[in-house]
C-alpha positions in Angstrom: 13.3 80.5 -50.0 10.7 83.4 -51.0 10.1 86.3 -48.5 6.8 88.0 -48.8 5.6 91.7 -48.0 3.6 92.2 -45.2 0.0 90.6 -45.8 -2.8 92.9 -45.8 -5.3 90.0 -46.7 -6.2 87.2 -44.6 -3.6 84.0 -43.7 -4.2 80.4 -42.8 -1.6 78.2 -41.7 -0.2 75.7 -44.0 -2.2 72.5 -43.4 -0.3 69.3 -41.7 0.8 66.9 -44.1 2.1 63.3 -43.8 5.4 63.5 -42.0 8.0 62.8 -42.5 8.9 66.0 -44.2 11.1 69.1 -43.7 10.8 72.6 -42.6 12.9 75.8 -43.8 12.7 78.2 -41.6 14.5 81.9 -42.7 14.3 84.8 -40.0 15.9 88.1 -41.4 16.0 91.7 -40.3 15.5 93.9 -43.3 16.9 97.0 -44.4 15.1 100.2 -44.6 13.0 100.6 -47.9 11.5 98.2 -50.5 14.4 99.1 -53.0 12.6 96.1 -55.5 11.9 93.5 -52.8 8.2 93.1 -52.9 8.4 92.5 -56.7 11.5 89.9 -56.4 9.4 88.4 -53.3 6.4 88.0 -55.3 8.2 86.6 -57.9 10.0 84.1 -55.9 6.5 82.3 -53.9 5.4 82.0 -57.7 8.4 80.2 -58.5 8.7 77.7 -55.3 5.5 76.3 -56.0 6.9 75.1 -59.3 9.3 73.0 -56.8 8.2 69.3 -57.1 8.1 68.6 -53.1 7.3 72.0 -52.1 4.2 71.9 -49.3 3.5 75.4 -48.6 4.6 78.1 -46.7 3.6 80.2 -43.4 5.4 83.6 -43.4 4.9 86.6 -41.0 6.7 90.1 -40.5 6.8 92.1 -37.1 6.8 96.2 -37.3 10.1 96.6 -36.4 11.3 94.4 -39.2 11.8 90.8 -37.9 10.4 88.3 -40.8 9.9 84.3 -40.5 9.3 82.5 -43.2 8.6 78.3 -43.2 8.7 76.6 -46.1 7.7 72.9 -46.1 9.2 70.6 -48.4 8.7 66.9 -49.1 12.4 65.8 -48.9 15.8 66.8 -48.9 15.5 66.5 -52.8 13.1 69.8 -53.5 15.2 71.8 -50.7 18.5 71.4 -52.9 16.5 72.2 -56.0 15.2 75.4 -54.5 18.4 76.2 -53.1 19.9 75.7 -56.3 17.3 77.4 -58.9 19.5 79.9 -60.3 16.9 82.9 -60.3 16.7 82.4 -56.4 20.4 82.2 -56.0 20.1 85.4 -57.9 17.9 86.7 -55.4 19.6 85.6 -52.4 23.0 87.7 -53.5 21.0 90.6 -54.2 19.1 90.3 -50.6 22.7 90.1 -48.9 23.9 93.1 -50.7 20.7 94.8 -50.8 17.8 93.9 -48.2 19.1 92.0 -45.1 21.0 93.6 -42.3 21.3 90.2 -41.1 19.1 86.3 -41.8 19.7 82.8 -40.3 17.9 79.7 -42.0 17.5 76.6 -40.3 16.1 73.4 -41.5 14.8 70.5 -39.7 12.8 67.3 -40.6 9.2 67.1 -39.5 8.0 63.9 -37.7 4.9 65.0 -36.3 2.2 67.6 -37.6 -1.4 67.9 -37.0 -3.6 70.7 -37.2 -7.1 72.1 -35.9 -9.8 73.9 -37.8 -12.9 75.5 -35.6 -16.0 74.6 -37.9 -17.8 77.5 -38.6 -21.9 77.3 -38.0 
């Protein structure tokens, strides 16, 4: 999954999709400093969009360093393709060595999805 630096622009949640699909939740606590993280996160964000079945990603980071990324995929094959992507694998190894104090990954099947958007006049 990709991780993005703290966003400085307005963001919107990923739109609801027709279930079933999958959510990959990556929760992390970063080490101090950027150490090349931002550039790699941007690159991973570009690469994951090339994975057939990638539906989008929601991301947030607290001032204390806790990051939560939820990437949505149409099926388990798309998740597996991203997990095994060579450049992504290298970034994950580097992340364990340099960027993360700890992280957890949870994969869930989404069986219900809906959204809301306020009409602006």
